[in-house]
C-alpha positions in Angstrom: 85.3 79.2 88.8 86.9 81.3 91.5 87.3 78.0 93.5 89.1 76.3 90.6 86.2 74.9 88.6 87.0 74.8 84.9 85.2 77.2 82.7 84.2 74.5 80.2 82.5 72.6 83.0 80.6 75.6 84.1 79.6 76.4 80.6 78.4 72.8 79.9 76.3 72.8 83.1 74.6 76.1 82.1 74.0 74.9 78.5 72.3 71.8 79.8 70.0 74.0 81.9 69.5 76.7 79.2 70.2 75.2 75.8 68.6 78.0 74.0 71.3 80.4 75.3 74.3 78.3 74.3 75.8 80.9 72.0 75.5 83.6 74.7 76.9 81.4 77.4 79.9 80.6 75.3 80.5 84.3 74.7 80.9 85.3 78.3 84.3 83.8 79.3 85.6 84.2 75.8 85.2 87.9 76.2 86.0 88.1 79.9 89.1 90.4 79.5 87.0 92.9 77.5 84.6 93.4 80.5 87.0 95.3 82.7 85.6 98.9 82.8 88.6 100.7 84.1 91.6 100.6 86.4 91.4 102.7 89.6 94.6 104.7 89.1 94.6 106.0 92.6 94.9 102.4 93.8 97.8 101.8 91.5 99.4 105.0 92.7 99.1 104.0 96.4 100.6 100.6 95.5 103.6 102.3 94.0 103.9 104.6 97.0 103.8 101.7 99.4 106.4 99.8 97.4 108.6 102.8 97.3 108.4 102.9 101.1 109.4 99.2 101.2 106.0 97.9 102.4 105.3 94.4 101.3 102.1 94.2 99.2 100.2 91.0 98.3 97.1 90.0 96.4 94.5 87.7 97.9 91.9 87.5 95.2 88.8 85.5 94.3 89.6 85.0 90.7 89.4 82.1 88.2 92.8 80.7 87.4 91.8 80.6 83.7 90.6 84.2 83.5 93.7 85.4 85.5 95.9 84.1 82.7 97.4 87.0 80.8 96.2 89.7 83.2 99.7 90.6 84.4 100.7 91.3 80.8 97.6 93.3 80.2 97.8 95.2 83.5 101.5 95.4 84.4 100.9 96.9 87.9 99.8 93.4 88.9 103.5 92.4 88.7 104.4 95.0 91.3 103.0 92.9 94.1 105.4 90.8 96.2 103.2 87.7 95.7 99.7 86.6 94.9 97.1 84.0 95.9 94.6 83.6 93.1 91.7 81.5 94.5 91.2 79.5 91.4 94.7 78.2 91.6 94.3 77.2 95.2 90.8 75.8 95.1 89.9 78.0 98.0 87.8 81.2 98.1 87.3 84.1 100.4 85.7 84.2 103.0 86.8 80.6 103.8 89.3 81.0 106.7 91.6 78.5 105.0 92.5 81.0 102.2 93.5 83.6 104.8 95.5 80.9 106.7 97.3 80.1 103.4 98.2 83.8 103.0 99.5 84.0 106.6 101.6 80.9 106.0 102.8 81.6 102.5 103.6 85.3 102.9 104.8 84.9 106.5 102.3 87.4 107.8 101.5 88.5 111.3 97.8 89.4 111.0 97.9 92.0 113.8 100.5 93.8 111.7 98.8 93.2 108.3 96.3 95.4 106.7 93.6 93.6 104.6 91.6 95.6 102.1 88.4 94.2 100.5 85.2 95.5 99.1 83.0 92.7 100.5 81.8 92.8 104.1 81.9 89.0 104.5 85.6 88.9 103.5 86.4 91.7 106.0 84.5 89.8 108.8 86.5 86.6 108.1 89.8 88.4 108.1 89.0 90.2 111.4 88.3 86.9 113.1 91.9 86.0 112.2 93.2 89.2 113.7 93.9 91.3 110.6 93.6 95.1 110.5 91.1 96.0 107.8 89.7 98.5 105.5 86.2 97.8 104.0 86.7 99.7 100.8 83.5 100.3 99.0 84.7 103.6 97.3 88.1 103.2 95.6 88.5 106.9 95.4 89.3 107.1 99.2 91.9 104.3 99.3 94.8 106.7 99.8 93.3 108.4 102.8 92.1 105.2 104.3 95.6 103.5 104.0 97.4 106.5 105.4 95.5 106.0 108.7 97.6 102.8 109.1 101.0 103.8 107.7 104.0 104.0 110.0 106.0 107.0 109.0 
């Protein structure tokens, strides 16, 4: 679904394979918004700090277009980004180089001057091949110290 496939199509395919679990399959996406455990407030804080320092901040996310609907209302910090690429809207997913190229073009980025942060090694590797500076962030609690290594003061 992160690549733009409709949820109903995914559900129907799974139900054909596992008809005894139809009720459980139908529950998953219906309750998607309730599955978020927590917001990493230190990440929101660094976003606000970067925005206050006039840095441009963008989202490049593997996320279903359908499940992203309503998230900006539920999580207002998402509106603070300068722009977003949601993979399900673009029919592209990380680590496909085409989604990074779309970000470069749409956001007018110079990869050598752009910091890309992701928790998946394959996404980091793909961005490095295009010249991005990177942080492979597997521990959200250290985001502030990691980003500060790149800030121009």
